[in-house]
Each structure stands twice: as C-alpha cells, then as structure tokens.
N, C-alpha and C positions, 0 to 999 in steps of 0.2 A: 727803642727808637732814640735817635740822637736829637740834638737841638735843632737841626735843620729839617726835621720832619721825615728823615730817612730811616728806614728800618732794614738794615742789610740782612738780618736773619730771615725776615719775611721774604725778601728777594731770593735768598738762597733756597728756602723751603719751596717757594713757588717754582724756582728753576729746577729743583730736583723732582718735584711732582710732574711738572710739564715734561721734563726729560724722560721720566719713566713712561709716560703716555706716548710721547713721540718715539722713544726707543722701542716700545712694543711694536709700533707700526714699522719701524725700520727693521726690526727683528723678523717680522713676517715677510718683509721684502728681501731678506737675505743681505742687508746692508751693513750689519755690524762688523763683519770682517774687513770691509773697506774703511770703516772708522778706525779699526785697530791698525791698519796700514799706516796711519799718520804717525805711529810710534814704532814702526818696524815689525809689526806682528800681523797675524791674520786670525788670531783667536777671538772668538765671539765674546768671551769674558773680558778680554782686554778692551775690545770695542766698547762694551758697556761701561767700563771704568773710565775710559777716555770721554765717552759721550756724557756721562753724568758729571764728570769734572768740568767739562765745557758748559754744561747746563747750569751748574752752580755758579760759575763765573758770570755767565750771561744774566742769571737771576740777580746777582749782586749789582751788576752794572745797571739793570733796570731800576733797582732800589735807589741807586745814587742819582740817576738821571731823571727818571719819571716818577719815582716814589712819592715825592711831595705833591705831585699833580693827580695822584690816584685817589681821589676823594670819594668815589662811589664805585659800586660794582660796574655800572655802565661805563664809567671812565676807565675802569680796569680792563674791560673788554675792548674798548676803543683804543686806548693807548697800548694795550698788550698786543692787539692784532697788528697795529702799525709797527711795534717793536719787533714782532715776529717776522714781518715782511722785510724789515731792515736786516735782521739777523740772517734771513735767507739769502739776501743779496751778498752780504759780507761773507757768510760761512759757506753756503752751498755753491754760490756762483763764482766766488773768488778764492777764498782761503783753502777750501777743500781741494779743488783742482790743482792749485799751486802746490799745496802740501804733498800731493801725490805725484807731482811732476807731470801733470796733464795740462800744460799751458794752453793747448788748443781748446780745452773745455771751459776756459774762463768765459763767463757770461753766455754760455750755451744753455738754451732752454729747450728741453725735450720732455717726454713723459715722466722720466725719473725726477727731473727737476720740479715739475709741477706737483708730483706727489710729495717731494721735499717741501715745497711751498706750503702745502696743506698741513704737513707736520709742524712746520715752523709757526704757522698761524695758530694752530692748537696750542703749541708751546707758549707763545706769547700771551694768548688769552688766559691760560692757566696761571702764568706768572702774575698777570695783572689782577686777576680775581683773588688768588691766594694772597697776594701782597695786601690788597685792601682788607680782606677778611682778617688777616693777622694784625695789621696795623690798627684797624678799628677796635680791636680787643686789647691792644696794648695800653695800659694806663698812661694817661697824659700827665706831664708834670704840673704840679700846682704852683702857680706863679704868685701866690700870696705870701710866700716866704715861710709858711708854717711847715711845709715838708710833706703834707699828705697829698695823695693823688685825688683828682676830682672824683674818681670812682669810689674812693673810700668815703669822702664826704657825703656823696649821694646815698650811700647805703646806711647812713646813720638814721 
C-alpha cells in the first residue's frame, strides 16, 4: 500500500480473480473468440489473455480511484458494483463495439449486453471485496518514526 492508501497489487489481484469468474461465464457463452478479435485472432486462449490483461488494468484503476474509499466489505460491494456498471458502459457498450468495427452496436442493449452487465457487476464486486480483504491485511506504516508496523507492536 502506498502513502495515499492505495494498494495497486490488491486491485490487480481482485481484477484477475474477478476476470476469471467473469471469463468463465463468457467462456460458457462462447464469447472468448470475440474478445480475441480485438487483437486480430479468434483463438479462445488469446481471448483469455486479452480478457485477463484488461481485467488486471481495470483492477488497478479501481485501486487508484476507489481503493482509499473501500473501508469495509460492504463498501467494497457497493463501490465495486458501481465500478462494474461503469466498466460495462465503457467496455461492453462503447469500446468493444468500436474495437470490432461495429459502430451500430454502440450503446445497444440486448440480451447479450444484459448478460455482460451481470458479468461486469460480479467482476466489480469481486474487485471491491478482494481489494478490501488484501488491504485490510497489509500492515499499515507506523507514524511514530520508530519504523515498526502497528501489527508488529500489537503482537508484542
């Protein structure tokens, strides 16, 4: 965790775990090939790599923007679900159709997009909860100038 209360590794870990869960849902729906098309492939494995890379980036962005506000599991769920909804609008409703040259699909909401919304909500909740879990366990710096963490002093 850095001085601003942000823990980018917790965001990345949450993003990867949320990405695996959301990716499993997309895999069952046969969507991984479409994700791979963003980089000129249709291979499922490539789709997974692209999806997990995006998930890690979105997780780190969560840490930078919302991490300091994720002070409890409840706030992780609340902030994470809102973050997932925003990620859905940006990713599924705008960037994905544009990246695939499907401009007519920008802001189109049908059954596939609703399933994507559910996946993005799950993703966001997992990011928020994992972020809080990992940040709550990260030793906080001791501001007394002695150099010990508060966890260390408490265990004496």
